[in-house]
N, C-alpha and C positions, 0 to 999 in steps of 0.2 A: 516555413514561410513566414516572414515577419511583415508587420504592417508599418509602412512609412507614411506618416502624415505630414503634409506640408503645413507651414505656419498659416497660410492664407485660408485653410479650410475651416469652415464653421463646425460647431459641435455636431449638428445633425449630419453634415457631410461625412465627418469622421465615423459616426455610427453606421451610416449606410455603407461606407467603404469596408468597415469591419465585418458587417454582415455578408457582404459579397465575398470577402476573403474566406470566411468560415464555410460558405457554401462549397468552396473548392478544397479547403484544408481545415478539417475539424480540430486540428491540434495547434493552431496558431495562437500562441499565448498572448501576443500583443493585441490581437483582435479581441480575444476574450477579456483582456484587462479593460479595454475601452467600454465594452458592453457591461462589464461588472460595475464600473464606475457610474454608468448611466442607470443601471438597475438600483443601485444604492440611493440614488437621488429621487427615485420614484416611491410610491406607496407599494407595500408588499403585494397587494391584490393585483397590481399591474405588472409586477416583476416576478411573481411566483412561477409562472410558466418558464421564464428564462432560467431561473435558478434550478428548476427541475432538469432542464436540458443541460445545465452546467454540471450538476452532480451525476447525471447519467453519462456524460462524456468522461468525467473524471471521478469515478465512484470511490476512489481511495485517497483523494486529496483532502486532508483535514482542514487546510486553509479555506477551501471553497465551501465545505460543509459548515464551517464556523461562520462564514459570511452569511450563508443562507439562514442559519439559526438565529444569528443576531438581528437579521432583518425581521424575522417572525417575532422575536422578543420585543423589538421596537414597536411592532404593531399590536403587541399584547395578545397575540394568538397562542396562548400557552398550551392548548390542546395540540395544536399542530407542532409546537416546539417539542413536546414530549414524544410525539410520533416520529419526528425527525431524529431525536436521540435514540429511539429504538431501532431506527434504520442504520445508524452509522456508528454508534459508540463502540459496540463490540468488535466490529470489523475494522474500524479506523482508529488505531492506537496512537493517536497524535496528542502530544502533551497539551498543546494549546486548546484543542477541542475539549479535552477532559477538564481543563481549568474552566472553560466556558460552562460546562455542565455543572460543576460545583458552584460557580457563581450564580447560575440560574436557580439552583436549589436553595441557596442561601437567601437570595433576594425574593423569591416567590413563596417559599414555605415558612417564612419567619413568623407569620401570624397564626399558624396552626398550633394547636395545643401539643401536638406530638412532633414539634419542630426539631427538638434535640435528638430524638430517636431517628428521625428521617435524615437529618444532617449527618449523624454518626454513621448510619447505614450507607449514605452516599460516599463518605470518605473511605469507609472500609471497602466498598465496591471499587472505587477508583484506585486505591492502593493495591488491591488484589490484581487488577488488570494492568496497571501502568506504574505501580509503585517502584519498580526497578529501573525506570527510565533515568537516563543520565541527568535530566533536568527536572526531576521530581521533587527537588528539595522544598519548593514553595508549598506543595501539597502536604508534605510531612509537617512542615512548620505550621501551616494553617490549621492542620488537624490538632496538633499539640496546643496551639493557642485556643482553639475552640474548646478542647477538653478542660483547659485550665479556667476558662471563663464560666464553666458550668457551676452553678451554686450547689453546694453540698451542705445539708443540714444534719448535724449529728456526726458522731465519730465513725459510725459504720459507713455512712455515705461518703465521708471524707476519705476513709481508707479505700473505698471503691474508686473514688476519683483518682487518688494517687496511683492505685494499681493500673487503672486505665491509661493514665499519662505515661507511666513507666513502661507499660507494654508497648506503646507506640514508639517511645524513645528507643527501646531495646531493638525493635525491628528496624527503625530508620538508620541508626548508627552502624548497622551491619551491612548496609547497601552502598556500594560505590556509586557516588553521584557528586556532581559539582556542588560545592559549599557544604559538604558533609561535615567539615570541621566546625562550622557554625552550629550545626545541630548537636555536635559532641560537646561544645562549650556550654550550650544551653542545658544539655543533660547534666553535665557536671555541676553547674550552678543550681539546678533544680534539686539534685540529690543532696548537695551540701546544705541547702536551705531547709530541707525536711528533717534530716537526721545526719549530722556531720560524721558521726562514728560509723554508722551503717553505710552512709553514702560513700565514704572513702573506700571501704572494702568492696562495694559494688563497682566503683569506678576502676579500682585496681584489677578486679577480676575481668573486666572487659577492655582494658586498655591495650592488651596485647592483640586481641582480635581487631580492635579499631586501627591499630598501626598497620595491620595487613590490609584493611579496607582503604586506609589512606594511601598506601602504596599503589593499590590497584586503581584508585581514583585518578592518580596522576597519569598512569598509562591510559586509562579510559578517556581522559580529557584530551590527551594527545591524539588518540585514534579518531575521536569524533570531531575534531576541529575542522577537518576537511569535508565533512558530510553536511549536505544541505537537506534537512528533513522536510522542508516545505515544498520541494520540487514536485510539480504535478507529474503523474506517470505518463510518459510519452513513448511512442514506438521508437526503437533505435533507428538512427539514420544510417545510411550506407554511403560512404564509410562513416564510422562513428566519429563524432566530434571529440575534441580534446576534453571538454567538460564531461561528456558521457563516459569516456574512458576513465577519467579521474574518479568520478563518482562510483562507478562500478568497482574499481580497484579499492577504493576506500571502504566500501561496504563489505567486500570480500575479505579484506584484511581484518575488519572489525568482527565479522562472523567467525573467522578462523581463530581470532584471539579469544572470543567467548567460548568456542568449543574446546580450547586448550585448558579450560578450568583455571583461570588466573587466580581465583581465590584459594585454590588448593583445598577445596572442601571435599568431604566424602559424601555429601548429600547429593545424590544423583538427581533427585527431584528439583533441587535448587538450580543445578547446572542446566538441566533441561528447560526449566522455565526461562532462564536468562537467554539461552540460545534461541528458543522459539520466539521470544519477544524481539530479539534482534532480527530474525528472519521476517517476522510479521511487519516490523517497521521498515525493513529494507524493501519488501514487496509493495509497500505503499507508494514507493517512488520508482521501483524497477519491476513492475508487475508484468511487463512484456517479455521478461527473460524466463523462458520455460525451465531452464536448468535450476534456477533458484527455487521455483515451486517444487520441483522434484526433490531437490536436496533437503528442503524442509520436511517434506512428507517422509522421505527415506530416513531422516534423523529420528522422527517420531516412531517409525517402525522399528528402528534399531533399539530405541529406548524401551519399547514394549517387549522386545525379545529379551532384553536384560532383566526386566522385572518378571518375565515369564520363567526364566531360568532360576530366579529366586523364589518362585512359587507364589508371587503376588498377583492373583487373578484380577483383582480390582484395578490396580494401576495398569496392568497389561491391557485390559479392555478400554480403560480411559484413554490411553495414548493411541490405541488403534482407532478409536472413535474420533479423536482430534485429527489424526491423519486423514480420515475419511472426510471430515468437515473441511479441512484445508483443500483437499482435492476438489470437493464440490464447489468451494468458493472460487477456485481457479477456473473451472470450466464455465462458471456463471459470469465471470468478469472478463479478464484479458485473454484467457485461453479458450474462448468459445469455439474457435475453429482450429485449435492446435491438436493434431492427431496424437502427438507423442504423449501429452498429458492424459488424453482420453484413454489411450492404450494402457498406460501405467495405472490409471485409476481402475480400469476394468480388471486388470490382472490382480490388483490389490484386493478388490472385492471378491474376485474368484478364489483367491487364496483363503479368504475368510469364509468361503462357502456361501457367499451371498450371490447366488447365481442369477436370480431375478434382477437384482440391482445392477450387476455387471451387464446383463442383457439390455437393460434400460439405458445404460451409458452408451453402448454401441448404437442402439436405435436413435438416441438423441444426436449422436454424431452423424449418422446417415441421413437424418432429417434436416440437417443444416442446408440452407438454400444455396443456390449456385454463386451468389455474390460473395459469400464468406468461405465456401469450400468448392473450388473449381474442379478438383479431381479427387473423387472419393474412392478411387480404385483400391488403394491400400486399406482404407477403412473396411471395405467389403471383404477383402482377403482376410484381415484379422478377425472380422466377425464370423466368417466361415470357419476359420480354425477354432475359434471359441465354441461355436455350436458343435463342431465335430468332437471337441474334448468333453463337453458337458452333456450333450443330448444326442450324439450320434451323427452318422453321415447323412441321414435324411434331413435333419434340420439344417445342415450345412448346404445341402442342395437347394433348400428353399431360399437361403441367402443368395446363392448363385443365380437363381431364377429372378429374384428381386433385382440383382445387379444388372442383369441383361436388359431390364426395362429402363434402367437409368441411362440417359443419353450422355452423361459426363464420363463414363468409365472408359478405360483403355484396354489394350490387348492383354495386359498382365493378369486380369481376372480369369481369362480362359486358361492361361498357362497354369495358374495356381489351382484352379478347379480340376484340370486334367491330372496334374501330378498328385493331388490329394486322392483322387479316385485310384490312381495307379498304386500308390504306396499304402493306402488304407484298405481298399476293397480288393486289391490284387486283380482287378478286372481291366484287362487291356482294351477291351472293346469300348467300354464307357469312356476311357481316356482318349481313344482314337476318335470317337464321335465328338467329343468336346473340342479336340484340336481341329477336326474338320469343320465343325461349326464356326469356330473362330476364324478359320482360313477363308471362309466365305466373306467375312467382314473385313479382315485384315490381310487379304491376300497380297497386298503391295507393301506391307509393313515388314521391313527386313528383320527387325528385332524379333518379331513374332515368328517369322519363318525360321530364323536361326534357332529359336527355342524349340520349335517343332522338330527341326532336324536333329538337334541334340538329343531329344527324347527318342526319336526313331533309331538313331545310330547306336544307342545303348540297349536296344531290345534284341539285337542279334538277328534281325529280320532284314536280310540284304535286299530282297526283292522289293519289299514295301518302301525301304529307304530310297532305292533308285527311282521308284515310281514318284516319290515325293520330290526328289531333285528334278526330275524331268518335268513334273507338273509346274513347279514354281519358276523354272527356267525356260519354259516354253514361250514361244512368240506370242501366244494368246495373253500371257500375263504382262501387264503394262508396267513392269518395273524398269526403272532407268538402268542403262548399262553400267553407269558408275556405281549404282547401288547393288548390282549383281555380283560385283567382285568378291565380297565376303562369302557369298553363297558358293561361288565357284571354288574358292579356297577350301571351304568345308567339303565340297564334292571331291576335290582332289585328295584331301586328307582321308576321306572315307574310302576311296578306291585304293589308296596306298595301304590301308589297313586290311581290307578284305578282298580286293580285286586282283586280277592278273595283270601282267605287264601290258597287254593289248588294251585293256579297258583304261589303264592309267594313261597311256599315251593318247587315247581317244579323248579323254577329259582334258588333258593338257592342250591338245590341239584346239579344242573348242574354246578353252579359256584364253588361248593365245589370240584367237580372232577378236575376242572382246577387248583385250589390251591393245591390239593393233587399231581397232576402230577408235579407241580413245586416245591413240598416239602417246602412250605412256612408257613405251619400251625403247623407242628410238633405235629399232632394229637390233636390240640386244636380247634375243630370245633366250640366251643362256641363263639370264637371271631367273627365269621360271623353272629351270632345271634344279635350282637349289631347293625349291619348295617340295620337290619330289622326295628328296633324301633327308630333309631335316626332321628332327623329332624333338618336341618340346623346346628346350633352349639349346639343343645341340645342332650345330651347323656343319656342313661338309667341307668348309674351306677355312683357311687361316684368316687372321685379321687383315693382313696385307692383301690377300687375294680378294677378300670381300670389298675392300676399298678400291682395288683395281677394277673390279667388276661394276662398282657403283651400286652395290646392294644395300640401299639405305631405307627404302620405303618399307620393305618387309621387316627389316631389323627394328624399326620403330614400333612394330607390333609384337615383338618378342617379349615374353614375360620375364620377370626377374628370375635370377638363378635359384634353383632349388638343389641342384647337385653340382659338385665340382668335378672337373674332368682333367686328367693329365694326358689323355690320348691326343692324337693329331686332330680329332674332332673337337674344336675349341669350345670354350664356355661362352654362352650367349650374353651373359652379363658383362664380361670383359669387352665383348664387341660393342654392346650398347654404350659402355663408358668411353670406348675409343671413338665411337661415332659422335658422342657429345663433345669430346675434345676436338675432333675434326671440325665440328660445326663452330666451336669457339675460335678455332684457328682461322676461319674464313673472315672473322670480324676484324675491323681495323683496330690496331693497338697503338698506344702512345709511345713515342720515343723516350725511353727512360734513361738514356745514356747521360743526359745533361741534367737530370733531376737531382735535387739534393737528397741525400740519404736521410731516412727517418731514424732519429736517435731517441728512443724512449728513455725517459727518466723516471725514477721510482717515485719521487715526490716533486712533481712539477709545480712551479710557482703559478698562482692564479693569473690567467690572462697571458701566460707565456707562449701559448700555441693554441690555435683553434681546435686541434685534435687533442683530447686528453692523453697525457703521457708523452708528449713529444715537444721538442724545442727546435727553433731555427738555429742552424750552425752560425757561430760567431765569425766575424772577419778575423784575418790572421793576427792583426795587431791586438785586437781585444782578446783573442784566444790566448796569446802569449801572456797578457796581463793576468788573465784568469788563472793560468797555470802557476804563475809565481806567487799569487795571493794565497793566504792560508785557506784550507778547505772549508766548505760551508759548515761542517760539523763543529768547527771551533767557535762559531757564532751562535750556537744554540744556547738558550737561556741557562740559568736566570740572568736577566739583564739588569744592570745597575741604573737607577734613576739619577741621572747626572746632577740635576738641580738640587735634589736632597743631599747627595753626597758632598757637593761643593759647599752647601750651607752648613753641613756638620763640620767639615774641615775648617771653615771660617770661624766657627764658634769654639774650636779647641784652644785651650789656654796652655801655652808652652812655657814651662818654668825657665828662669834665667840661668839657674845652675843645675847640674846633673849629679844626682846621687846614685852611687852604684847599688845594684840590687843584689842582695845576699840571700841565698837559699839555705835554710837551716832545718835540721831534723832533731826533734827532742831538745830544742834549745841550743844545739851545736851547729855552727856554721860549717857547711860542707862544700859550698860552691860560691864563687864570687863572679858575678856577671858584669863587672865594671869594664874591663878592657880585655883585649885579645892577648895582652902580655901575660896575664895570669894563666890563661889557657895554655899559652906557649910554655910558660914555666912548668905547668903540670905535665905537659907532654914530655919536656926534657927530663923532668924528674922521673917519669916512668921509663923513659928511654935509657937512663943511666943505671937503672936497677938491673941486676943480673939474677936476682932471686926469683926465677920464674916458677919453680916448683913448690915454693913455700906459700902459705896463706898470706895474702896482702893485709897489712895492718895500716890503718889510717893514722897519719902523724900530723894531720892538718892542725896547725897552731898548738901541737903537742897535747891534744886533749884525748877524750875517751875513744876506745876502739869501736869500730862499727860492727854491725851485725853481719851474719854470713852472707846475706843477699847483697849488701853494699860491697863486701869484699869481692864477690864474684863480678859485680859490675865494674869495679876498678881494675880487676885483672883483665877483663875483656877490653877496656879502654886502653890499657897498657899495650896489649898485643897489637891492637890496631895502630897505635901510634908508632910502634917499632917498625911495623911493616911499611908505614908511610915514609918514615925517615930513610929506610933502606932504599926505597924506590926513587927518592930524590937524588939528583946528581950532586 
């Protein structure tokens, strides 16, 4: 929901309107922008409460945290500034926020005696957390500049300074980031200024790795160009807007690229750090996407397993702890009421044998109020299963008891509890009691009744099953007749399995009365006969016969084919496909007789047709002209620049007289390119010779004999000339 402000509104009216809009929609960025501008014009004491509401609504937006921090710095509330940094720095890996932190340390700690140590620690801390960001060049460059500015007294201190600067350079030039070439040039200049001989060797040893970094940087710059890192985290719209789709696609492409290890390094730790940084920055903008949270945590689990296989217990535990921290951050921010992330987090802790922590996760989910979690039924079911796995069936029963007291639950909790008792304790009586208890509350819920029927029909207790059918289909039960049809179908299916023909016909007759009351058969009782003989996806009639009978409603409920059949009892999937075709046949279709055919072309010209790959047919006259013209492949490049060609031709100096060109070998003239008469003379000379089998000797101008290669060439020319003369009339 956007805020539209008329030009005639005063500032106070705009502020009041923005507040009214935020009361209805907490995610209106236009309204927030108006209130932020108003807060920046006030003193921090007056706007602090507003800033708290802002960062509470957008806890991962680095831009809003930076505005809040700068307002506190402006008011010289340095203690509050440091507390704000403690709240946001580690969780919000935004490059602008971290630059603000470094500027704050530089401006406020400069008068301290230990300023250089604190500043160096701040730079090291920043580079450790966000030094691999694509826009981290300024931090690296500022750190190098800071180290160079430190005064060093004595050769030992000077060597320490050089080593510190070189260490930062060596780390920075190996990180793909925008403007890394400038850092490389500064490094080369620095090394050559200290010791040219040693510097040259060090530069050469790192140039190959830097070329790889430079290549990756170009790809990185292309991938991140479409990403807006300052976007506040907003719930996805339905349907998603074009910008949301583009941002999500760009981030996913970026993550996939990082996971592919573009640096081709064997350092798994480096690859993991880069991938997790990408996930963390993505979640700052797309925190409402549960799949991204889970993928990041699963990637950390996978990395921990890799180090576990290598026997590195320290890194294994480290990445498992990072995954746990990421899960915790998810359920504390945007995934507070997301059951999927809670279940995954609980399973993760259960796998690590942290049973109490997993139990606390389930309890936290079950304690969520109704406004954020309207239906906790699935949460109770998963909590029951967790307690059964870890503490036995008694603990699971306590969860079921707690669930029955919650007014938000649905009938599925009774089904899950009954089946758990049946499969785990093998006690049918407890399962019966639970189903009967649920039937008192959900006696008119068809889904619950069908679940109860399914349980009963698989126990091989025919009498109890019939009692249940009669109980739920009795006139005392206020189920609508339309809703009774699935139950009657199950009743007929049950009698077809275990009953005799008389009981089957009795159920069919009672079901027929329901259909007649609903006027759904149109006096075609034969349709119900099909249900007596069908089994799974097998039907007793052919496709055409079913169409003739009008058997469509039941066909729509037939499941997909599991078995193929060549018998007269046809396959249900084929029937479903035919029904779909018949349904399409009833729809009006355009007359395609007079439509122009679609002629796809392999390389269509831009703008030639609104559909890629097609062209409009040309008129007959133009089509004839196109056919007589040379094909398009003759006009493929390279193309001559006409102006330059004509300019060169105009500058050519043509001599007044022509001198023949003579070709010589070792000072002897062997060919005269003056006129065609000389060539004709040579042809006739070869034609008049009859010595075909003897080696040819050159008698041009009566001079030296040619080598063997020249003799063979002249013999070949002679044979060609003779053949040409023979062919001429």
